KOLTI-396883 format. One line per 3 residues: number of its first residue (from 1); their letters; for each residue z, x, y of N, C-alpha, C. Coordinates in steps of 0.05 Angstrom, whole numbers, plus 5000, padded with zeros to 4 digits. Example, Ala and Ser with C-alpha at 12.3 -4.5 7.8 and 13.67 -1.06 7.14 Angstrom:
! residues 2
1> as> 5156:5264:4886:5156:5246:4910:5156:5264:4934 | 5142:5257:4955:5143:5273:4979:5157:5258:5001
***
This chain:
! residues 333
1> mnd> 9552:8884:1178:9567:8860:1176:9583:8860:1157 | 9614:8851:1160:9635:8852:1146:9627:8831:1113 | 9638:8843:1093:9632:8824:1068:9644:8798:1066
4> lfk> 9669:8801:1080:9683:8779:1081:9670:8756:1091 | 9664:8766:1114:9644:8743:1132:9624:8728:1120 | 9611:8757:1110:9584:8744:1092:9596:8719:1070
7> fly> 9616:8731:1056:9626:8710:1031:9634:8683:1052 | 9643:8687:1072:9657:8660:1079:9631:8640:1088 | 9613:8659:1104:9586:8642:1113:9574:8634:1089
10> hkw> 9566:8645:1075:9551:8633:1047:9566:8612:1032 | 9594:8614:1029:9610:8594:1018:9614:8560:1031 | 9614:8572:1057:9621:8544:1073:9594:8538:1092
13> mpg> 9574:8555:1093:9556:8540:1115:9524:8552:1095 | 9520:8549:1071:9498:8550:1061:9471:8542:1072 | 9472:8517:1081:9447:8503:1090:9438:8515:1121
16> ntr> 9460:8537:1136:9446:8545:1164:9424:8564:1157 | 9413:8577:1179:9385:8592:1181:9394:8617:1182 | 9410:8633:1184:9423:8652:1184:9418:8671:1161
19> wyp> 9411:8695:1160:9406:8716:1132:9428:8736:1129 | 9452:8732:1111:9465:8755:1110:9467:8762:1083 | 9449:8779:1074:9449:8789:1046:9474:8809:1044
22> fla> 9483:8811:1013:9504:8832:1002:9487:8848:0993 | 9463:8842:0980:9450:8862:0964:9422:8864:0971 | 9411:8889:0970:9380:8885:0978:9366:8903:0948
25> vyy> 9345:8892:0939:9328:8899:0922:9298:8909:0936 | 9292:8939:0933:9270:8947:0941:9253:8958:0915 | 9227:8940:0915:9209:8947:0894:9190:8977:0900
28> lty> 9201:8997:0893:9182:9016:0902:9151:9020:0896 | 9148:9008:0867:9122:9009:0860:9125:8990:0833 | 9103:8971:0835:9100:8957:0813:9080:8976:0783
31> scq> 9074:8993:0789:9067:9008:0766:9080:9016:0743 | 9072:9013:0720:9091:9022:0696:9072:9023:0673 | 9080:9049:0657:9068:9054:0633:9068:9035:0608
34> frc> 9090:9021:0613:9100:9007:0586:9095:8977:0588 | 9085:8963:0568:9076:8940:0569:9097:8917:0548 | 9116:8920:0562:9136:8900:0545:9130:8870:0552
37> pyc> 9137:8861:0525:9118:8838:0523:9138:8808:0540 | 9161:8819:0548:9176:8795:0568:9169:8801:0600 | 9154:8828:0601:9150:8830:0632:9140:8815:0646
40> cdg> 9151:8802:0665:9133:8782:0686:9145:8778:0715 | 9141:8770:0736:9149:8763:0755:9160:8733:0758 | 9163:8725:0777:9167:8689:0781:9147:8674:0776
43> sgt> 9123:8684:0780:9097:8670:0770:9088:8675:0743 | 9104:8689:0731:9098:8698:0702:9076:8712:0697 | 9072:8734:0718:9055:8756:0716:9061:8781:0714
46> pyy> 9056:8798:0696:9072:8818:0685:9064:8840:0709 | 9087:8851:0722:9091:8869:0736:9069:8888:0746 | 9062:8905:0716:9036:8926:0722:9010:8911:0725
49> kln> 9011:8880:0728:8985:8868:0735:8983:8863:0762 | 9003:8867:0778:9005:8864:0807:8996:8885:0819 | 8993:8888:0845:8981:8910:0863:8996:8930:0859
52> tes> 8986:8951:0849:9006:8978:0845:9002:8999:0867 | 8988:8991:0889:8992:9007:0913:9022:9006:0923 | 9029:9028:0931:9056:9034:0943:9052:9053:0971
55> aav> 9076:9050:0984:9077:9061:1005:9082:9091:1007 | 9074:9105:1028:9079:9133:1028:9111:9143:1029 | 9117:9160:1029:9146:9166:1024:9162:9158:1050
58> gqa> 9144:9166:1073:9155:9165:1101:9164:9132:1107 | 9136:9120:1100:9138:9088:1102:9164:9077:1085 | 9164:9088:1062:9181:9074:1040:9209:9083:1060
61> iqy> 9219:9107:1070:9242:9107:1075:9248:9094:1103 | 9228:9086:1118:9230:9068:1136:9237:9043:1126 | 9227:9033:1103:9234:9008:1101:9266:9009:1095
64> ltr> 9272:9028:1080:9303:9030:1065:9321:9037:1092 | 9316:9044:1114:9328:9050:1139:9336:9022:1149 | 9309:9008:1149:9314:8979:1159:9332:8964:1140
67> irs> 9327:8963:1109:9342:8950:1096:9371:8960:1099 | 9377:8980:1105:9413:8992:1106:9417:8982:1135 | 9407:8971:1150:9420:8953:1172:9427:8925:1165
70> fck> 9422:8917:1142:9430:8894:1128:9448:8891:1111 | 9442:8919:1094:9460:8916:1066:9475:8942:1067 | 9489:8944:1048:9509:8969:1047:9501:8974:1013
73> dvv> 9488:8959:0995:9483:8968:0973:9456:8960:0972 | 9439:8975:0949:9407:8974:0941:9407:8976:0916 | 9384:8962:0906:9372:8966:0882:9345:8982:0885
76> isg> 9343:9002:0874:9311:9014:0876:9304:9007:0845 | 9276:8986:0849:9267:8981:0821:9237:8981:0819 | 9226:8970:0801:9194:8966:0795:9192:8945:0780
79> gep> 9163:8941:0770:9151:8962:0754:9168:8981:0743 | 9164:9009:0740:9177:9035:0735:9179:9052:0763 | 9200:9052:0777:9205:9066:0802:9196:9098:0796
82> ley> 9204:9104:0773:9196:9134:0765:9169:9141:0762 | 9150:9122:0767:9117:9128:0768:9111:9126:0799 | 9129:9121:0813:9123:9127:0844:9112:9152:0852
85> pqf> 9088:9159:0866:9078:9184:0859:9096:9209:0869 | 9107:9206:0888:9127:9223:0902:9151:9218:0899 | 9163:9212:0877:9188:9200:0870:9214:9220:0882
88> saf> 9210:9245:0874:9233:9272:0882:9233:9262:0913 | 9211:9267:0931:9215:9269:0954:9225:9252:0969 | 9226:9220:0954:9235:9198:0960:9267:9197:0955
91> ikq> 9272:9204:0927:9299:9196:0925:9317:9221:0934 | 9307:9243:0945:9325:9262:0957:9330:9255:0987 | 9315:9237:1001:9328:9230:1031:9340:9202:1026
94> ipa> 9355:9196:0998:9368:9170:1000:9400:9179:1009 | 9410:9199:1006:9439:9198:1009:9439:9203:1043 | 9422:9211:1055:9426:9213:1086:9425:9178:1098
97> lrf> 9416:9160:1082:9418:9128:1093:9450:9123:1093 | 9462:9134:1068:9492:9128:1077:9498:9093:1058 | 9481:9094:1043:9489:9065:1028:9516:9067:1015
100> rqv> 9523:9046:1007:9552:9048:0994:9547:9052:0960 | 9522:9039:0952:9516:9040:0925:9490:9037:0918 | 9481:9057:0912:9451:9058:0904:9451:9057:0873
103> ilt> 9431:9041:0863:9426:9033:0839:9394:9037:0831 | 9392:9047:0812:9364:9058:0806:9362:9043:0781 | 9340:9024:0771:9329:9018:0746:9312:9030:0737
106> tng> 9309:9037:0712:9289:9050:0699:9286:9046:0670 | 9261:9051:0653:9263:9046:0626:9263:9073:0614 | 9270:9090:0630:9281:9118:0615:9262:9133:0607
109> fav> 9240:9137:0605:9220:9154:0597:9216:9176:0610 | 9218:9179:0635:9214:9207:0651:9241:9216:0663 | 9264:9197:0658:9287:9210:0667:9295:9242:0671
112> dkf> 9287:9248:0649:9290:9279:0647:9278:9295:0668 | 9254:9285:0681:9242:9306:0701:9253:9305:0729 | 9272:9285:0729:9282:9282:0757:9314:9278:0762
115> let> 9323:9291:0739:9355:9284:0740:9365:9303:0758 | 9354:9326:0768:9367:9341:0785:9382:9321:0818 | 9352:9306:0825:9352:9290:0848:9371:9264:0842
118> iav> 9366:9253:0821:9376:9223:0814:9403:9231:0817 | 9418:9255:0805:9443:9257:0800:9462:9261:0825 | 9452:9267:0851:9459:9270:0875:9459:9244:0896
121> avd> 9442:9224:0886:9431:9205:0902:9437:9175:0887 | 9440:9176:0867:9446:9148:0849:9475:9146:0842 | 9487:9121:0849:9512:9111:0836:9513:9100:0811
124> slv> 9488:9083:0805:9486:9074:0779:9461:9075:0766 | 9454:9082:0745:9435:9085:0737:9432:9067:0712 | 9410:9050:0714:9411:9027:0696:9383:9038:0675
127> fsl> 9392:9036:0652:9367:9039:0630:9363:9012:0619 | 9337:9006:0614:9330:8983:0598:9323:8991:0569 | 9342:8978:0551:9343:8985:0525:9347:8959:0509
130> dtl> 9319:8947:0489:9323:8923:0478:9325:8925:0448 | 9328:8947:0433:9327:8953:0410:9336:8979:0399 | 9342:8985:0383:9348:9012:0371:9328:9019:0347
133> dhg> 9312:8997:0346:9290:8995:0319:9269:9010:0339 | 9264:9036:0323:9241:9050:0333:9213:9038:0328 | 9207:9023:0311:9178:9017:0307:9178:8992:0325
136> kad> 9199:8979:0326:9193:8953:0347:9195:8965:0375 | 9212:8982:0382:9209:8988:0408:9183:9002:0420 | 9171:9025:0398:9150:9034:0406:9125:9013:0403
139> awh> 9130:8994:0382:9104:8972:0387:9106:8961:0419 | 9132:8952:0427:9140:8942:0455:9126:8953:0473 | 9141:8978:0472:9127:8998:0491:9107:8999:0507
142> gig> 9082:9001:0476:9058:9005:0481:9040:9032:0485 | 9055:9053:0481:9041:9079:0492:9047:9099:0468 | 9051:9085:0443:9050:9105:0421:9076:9105:0412
145> ags> 9074:9120:0385:9100:9131:0375:9121:9150:0389 | 9144:9147:0385:9163:9171:0396:9175:9159:0428 | 9168:9135:0432:9182:9129:0458:9211:9120:0459
148> lak> 9216:9107:0435:9246:9106:0438:9269:9127:0433 | 9256:9147:0416:9263:9173:0411:9266:9184:0439 | 9247:9183:0454:9250:9199:0478:9265:9190:0503
151> ilg> 9268:9164:0497:9287:9150:0516:9311:9155:0512 | 9318:9149:0483:9351:9164:0473:9351:9188:0482 | 9343:9207:0478:9345:9233:0486:9351:9236:0514
154> nie> 9335:9222:0532:9336:9221:0564:9362:9212:0574 | 9375:9188:0556:9401:9178:0562:9425:9199:0553 | 9420:9212:0538:9445:9229:0523:9436:9248:0543
157> qad> 9417:9260:0557:9417:9282:0576:9430:9276:0601 | 9418:9251:0609:9434:9238:0635:9465:9239:0632 | 9473:9234:0609:9503:9229:0601:9510:9254:0605
160> ryh> 9501:9277:0595:9517:9304:0597:9507:9323:0620 | 9491:9312:0644:9488:9328:0659:9513:9335:0681 | 9512:9360:0687:9534:9371:0699:9545:9359:0725
163> ikr> 9525:9349:0739:9534:9342:0765:9530:9313:0770 | 9526:9295:0747:9526:9265:0760:9545:9253:0772 | 9535:9237:0790:9556:9218:0802:9554:9183:0798
166> yqi> 9531:9183:0773:9527:9155:0771:9542:9148:0749 | 9546:9122:0747:9555:9107:0718:9530:9097:0706 | 9525:9099:0677:9507:9092:0664:9511:9064:0656
169> tis> 9490:9044:0659:9493:9021:0650:9468:9017:0629 | 9467:9005:0610:9445:8998:0590:9441:8963:0592 | 9420:8957:0602:9405:8934:0606:9388:8919:0585
172> svv> 9399:8902:0571:9380:8889:0554:9371:8862:0560 | 9345:8859:0552:9332:8829:0556:9332:8818:0527 | 9345:8790:0526:9349:8779:0499:9325:8763:0497
175> tpn> 9315:8769:0478:9286:8747:0473:9294:8736:0442 | 9274:8719:0435:9279:8702:0405:9278:8723:0385 | 9264:8747:0396:9256:8770:0377:9272:8794:0368
178> nie> 9294:8794:0385:9311:8817:0388:9338:8808:0386 | 9348:8788:0377:9375:8780:0383:9392:8791:0364 | 9386:8802:0341:9404:8815:0323:9399:8848:0324
181> dly> 9383:8856:0342:9378:8883:0345:9407:8894:0368 | 9410:8865:0382:9428:8874:0405:9458:8883:0399 | 9467:8874:0383:9494:8878:0365:9489:8911:0370
184> avy> 9474:8927:0357:9475:8954:0354:9464:8961:0376 | 9454:8956:0395:9450:8965:0426:9479:8961:0439 | 9491:8942:0436:9516:8941:0447:9535:8962:0439
187> kya> 9543:8963:0406:9551:8983:0402:9554:9011:0411 | 9523:9023:0407:9515:9045:0426:9521:9049:0446 | 9519:9025:0467:9536:9032:0496:9564:9034:0499
190> kqr> 9579:9014:0478:9614:9015:0478:9618:9046:0475 | 9608:9053:0448:9617:9082:0436:9616:9105:0461 | 9596:9101:0476:9593:9118:0498:9603:9113:0528
193> nyi> 9617:9093:0522:9627:9089:0551:9607:9076:0573 | 9589:9070:0566:9568:9054:0589:9576:9025:0590 | 9567:9013:0612:9571:8987:0612:9544:8975:0601
196> faa> 9549:8949:0588:9527:8933:0574:9522:8911:0586 | 9494:8903:0598:9486:8879:0610:9465:8871:0600 | 9470:8841:0593:9442:8824:0571:9445:8801:0590
199> apq> 9414:8792:0590:9405:8774:0605:9379:8760:0592 | 9379:8735:0593:9358:8721:0573:9334:8727:0586 | 9306:8732:0569:9277:8728:0574:9271:8707:0588
202> lmg> 9262:8716:0611:9251:8696:0632:9217:8692:0627 | 9209:8666:0628:9188:8668:0625:9171:8651:0654 | 9164:8670:0676:9169:8659:0702:9195:8662:0712
205> vka> 9205:8634:0722:9232:8631:0728:9251:8616:0710 | 9241:8609:0689:9259:8598:0664:9261:8614:0637 | 9283:8614:0624:9294:8622:0601:9273:8617:0582
208> hpe> 9268:8631:0564:9251:8630:0540:9252:8603:0526 | 9242:8583:0525:9250:8558:0513:9256:8559:0479 | 9257:8578:0470:9267:8584:0437:9296:8592:0449
211> lfn> 9306:8603:0468:9336:8605:0475:9348:8587:0477 | 9337:8559:0488:9353:8541:0488:9369:8532:0467 | 9388:8523:0463:9405:8514:0438:9404:8526:0418
214> npr> 9390:8553:0422:9390:8574:0400:9413:8583:0388 | 9425:8578:0357:9448:8585:0349:9447:8615:0350 | 9437:8630:0345:9434:8660:0343:9438:8670:0368
217> yiq> 9424:8657:0392:9429:8660:0420:9456:8661:0427 | 9466:8636:0423:9495:8628:0434:9516:8647:0416 | 9508:8651:0395:9530:8664:0376:9530:8698:0391
220> ffn> 9512:8710:0396:9507:8732:0409:9522:8733:0437 | 9519:8707:0455:9535:8711:0476:9565:8703:0471 | 9568:8688:0451:9606:8686:0445:9614:8716:0430
223> fli> 9599:8729:0421:9612:8752:0408:9615:8772:0435 | 9595:8778:0455:9601:8785:0485:9626:8779:0494 | 9626:8749:0495:9655:8746:0508:9676:8751:0500
226> aek> 9674:8751:0472:9702:8761:0452:9708:8786:0459 | 9683:8805:0461:9687:8829:0471:9700:8835:0496 | 9692:8820:0514:9697:8816:0543:9725:8815:0538
229> kkk> 9736:8792:0525:9768:8788:0523:9784:8810:0524 | 9772:8826:0504:9773:8856:0493:9780:8878:0510 | 9766:8871:0534:9767:8889:0555:9737:8907:0546
232> gpi> 9720:8902:0535:9695:8916:0524:9679:8920:0547 | 9667:8937:0556:9649:8951:0575:9629:8933:0580 | 9627:8907:0591:9609:8881:0597:9601:8878:0623
235> fgs> 9579:8884:0631:9576:8864:0664:9578:8837:0658 | 9594:8828:0686:9599:8801:0689:9624:8795:0681 | 9634:8774:0695:9658:8759:0676:9654:8738:0655
238> rly> 9672:8731:0646:9674:8715:0620:9663:8689:0631 | 9662:8671:0652:9647:8655:0665:9617:8656:0670 | 9612:8675:0678:9581:8686:0681:9570:8693:0650
241> ley> 9582:8700:0636:9572:8703:0609:9567:8674:0588 | 9588:8657:0600:9585:8633:0591:9561:8615:0599 | 9563:8618:0622:9533:8602:0637:9503:8618:0629
244> lrd> 9504:8637:0626:9486:8659:0606:9482:8636:0575 | 9506:8640:0564:9509:8625:0540:9495:8602:0538 | 9501:8585:0558:9496:8552:0550:9470:8551:0574
247> lkk> 9458:8570:0585:9438:8568:0606:9435:8539:0620 | 9462:8539:0632:9468:8515:0652:9453:8523:0678 | 9450:8496:0686:9443:8495:0723:9464:8509:0738
250> fkc> 9455:8523:0756:9479:8531:0774:9463:8527:0811 | 9482:8529:0824:9478:8528:0853:9463:8555:0862 | 9440:8559:0866:9431:8583:0879:9438:8591:0911
253> fpf> 9438:8615:0917:9446:8623:0941:9426:8645:0948 | 9402:8638:0954:9385:8658:0953:9386:8684:0977 | 9399:8666:0999:9399:8690:1020:9430:8708:1020
256> tml> 9436:8715:0994:9456:8730:0988:9438:8756:0982 | 9414:8757:0983:9400:8778:0972:9371:8782:0993 | 9367:8807:0991:9340:8812:1009:9323:8827:0991
259> vva> 9296:8819:0988:9284:8832:0963:9257:8838:0981 | 9251:8868:0977:9225:8875:0993:9205:8888:0974 | 9178:8883:0978:9161:8894:0952:9148:8911:0968
262> plg> 9139:8930:0953:9130:8958:0955:9116:8970:0982 | 9101:8952:0995:9091:8955:1019:9107:8940:1038 | 9129:8927:1037:9152:8923:1057:9153:8892:1064
265> evf> 9134:8878:1050:9137:8847:1054:9167:8844:1042 | 9179:8823:1057:9199:8806:1052:9199:8783:1033 | 9207:8775:1006:9205:8754:0997:9217:8736:1005
268> ypc> 9211:8709:1010:9224:8684:1022:9217:8664:0996 | 9238:8649:0994:9266:8649:0998:9277:8670:0976 | 9262:8679:0959:9279:8696:0939:9257:8710:0925
271> lei> 9256:8728:0907:9237:8745:0891:9224:8722:0870 | 9241:8703:0856:9226:8689:0842:9200:8672:0852 | 9208:8657:0869:9189:8636:0889:9168:8658:0899
274> ghp> 9184:8679:0920:9169:8702:0919:9142:8696:0946 | 9146:8678:0970:9130:8677:0987:9126:8700:1005 | 9112:8713:1016:9109:8733:1034:9127:8725:1063
277> ggh> 9146:8734:1066:9162:8717:1087:9159:8734:1113 | 9148:8758:1114:9146:8775:1137:9149:8798:1126 | 9144:8821:1148:9149:8849:1144:9176:8856:1148
280> ilt> 9186:8878:1130:9215:8887:1140:9216:8904:1158 | 9200:8912:1176:9193:8930:1198:9184:8915:1224 | 9187:8893:1221:9175:8874:1241:9202:8872:1265
283> nms> 9193:8863:1287:9216:8864:1306:9240:8843:1305 | 9229:8821:1292:9246:8799:1278:9272:8808:1274 | 9293:8797:1283:9317:8797:1263:9312:8779:1235
286> lhr> 9337:8789:1218:9324:8777:1192:9330:8747:1187 | 9348:8742:1212:9358:8714:1218:9328:8692:1223 | 9312:8713:1246:9290:8700:1256:9271:8697:1231
289> lrq> 9263:8723:1217:9244:8720:1195:9252:8699:1179 | 9278:8689:1171:9273:8667:1154:9271:8646:1168 | 9276:8634:1190:9274:8616:1208:9240:8612:1208
292> vaa> 9224:8636:1212:9197:8631:1218:9179:8627:1189 | 9187:8638:1165:9180:8635:1141:9193:8604:1132 | 9212:8593:1137:9216:8569:1131:9201:8546:1139
295> rqf> 9192:8552:1167:9171:8529:1184:9144:8534:1169 | 9135:8554:1157:9111:8559:1135:9115:8553:1110 | 9136:8553:1100:9137:8552:1069:9162:8527:1060
298> gsq> 9170:8519:1080:9191:8502:1076:9224:8516:1071 | 9241:8499:1073:9267:8509:1074:9274:8517:1044 | 9299:8523:1041:9307:8529:1006:9305:8505:0991
301> pac> 9291:8507:0965:9284:8489:0948:9307:8481:0935 | 9317:8462:0921:9336:8447:0904:9327:8455:0878 | 9332:8479:0863:9318:8485:0839:9336:8470:0817
304> dir> 9318:8467:0794:9324:8462:0770:9338:8485:0756 | 9339:8479:0725:9348:8494:0713:9330:8522:0708 | 9339:8544:0719:9327:8571:0723:9339:8591:0733
307> chs> 9322:8616:0730:9332:8643:0740:9358:8650:0730 | 9365:8650:0705:9393:8658:0692:9389:8693:0703 | 9385:8701:0722:9388:8729:0722:9409:8743:0733
310> aca> 9415:8772:0731:9444:8778:0736:9446:8773:0771 | 9425:8781:0787:9437:8774:0814:9438:8745:0831 | 9418:8732:0815:9421:8697:0825:9449:8685:0811
313> lgf> 9451:8685:0783:9468:8671:0778:9497:8687:0786 | 9499:8714:0787:9526:8731:0793:9535:8719:0823 | 9516:8721:0838:9523:8711:0868:9535:8685:0864
316> sif> 9515:8667:0852:9527:8641:0846:9554:8642:0838 | 9563:8649:0817:9587:8654:0804:9608:8664:0823 | 9603:8683:0836:9623:8691:0853:9625:8677:0879
319> lqn> 9608:8665:0892:9615:8652:0912:9634:8617:0905 | 9620:8610:0887:9630:8585:0878:9666:8590:0863 | 9668:8605:0848:9696:8620:0835:9694:8644:0836
322> plp> 9701:8656:0858:9707:8685:0862:9728:8692:0843 | 9750:8687:0838:9771:8699:0826:9769:8715:0806 | 9742:8706:0783:9747:8724:0758:9732:8749:0767
325> tik> 9714:8749:0788:9703:8774:0794:9715:8795:0809 | 9736:8785:0830:9752:8797:0839:9775:8808:0824 | 9785:8794:0802:9805:8799:0782:9795:8826:0765
328> ekf> 9767:8823:0759:9749:8840:0741:9750:8869:0763 | 9740:8870:0785:9740:8888:0796:9768:8905:0799 | 9786:8890:0810:9814:8898:0816:9822:8913:0789
331> lah> 9817:8902:0768:9835:8915:0740:9815:8940:0733 | 9788:8942:0742:9769:8961:0730:9780:8989:0746 | 9794:8986:0769:9807:9006:0786:9834:9013:0781
***
């Protein structure tokens, strides 16, 4: 389906009952060896406490094949996707599906084991990095001393890898306890020409209450906005960053995305609300799946101030004010 058609559909007919996603997210596994204090799904449950059962490689590729029929771009996420038991066998099959863009998110701890296959399958490699303070990072990760040192070494190794096709992004969660640390993380990313992305800590679906009207939080996003004006390598338009800074209410368009759980369940209407809307391999069209799920769980709710995440807010900004995003993409090339 043409992206322009999808844009016009979501912009002018958001109340219709069809489902035209721009982007898919596949949670390959919920397993993760880290115990980051901000980790949670839309219900507030840490991912590592969810069902850690994962699909066999053949099934997972079937899910992605079906996803490809709806979306050109996919995010492979977790948990920690590199903890999937057959990750190498899985990632090797991704290029044959001919996605336009494959984004892999990771905590980075085991990247060195899989660089050969990641390098030929992934277009955007996203590392989670929330501080450069080794003591704080190691305590947050919860697996003992040396975890941050290993991650930083793996990022450098990934950057130097001789056949890479991916752009590296450093993704930071802004919490009340690491705001000052993030200036150094941004500097680290900028010096290496990595993209820097920041988003507020969510507790369930809402930003941490200590971030609202927090002058330290506001100052950090003002810093990012100023850097953006100077062409700093920061994800999102200035308008997007302003919404994150102010934690303003925005209109959500959940059916711009397709989010699939490890065993193939489709989240309805979105990841954060997370109703099991149906299985990705059913014979139903995605439109029919939406209609059936709506009868069971109700139509898209009118949400309050929540879900200030890259995907939810990013698509909202793009649909309601597309010019900054289009201009940024044009100037980037």
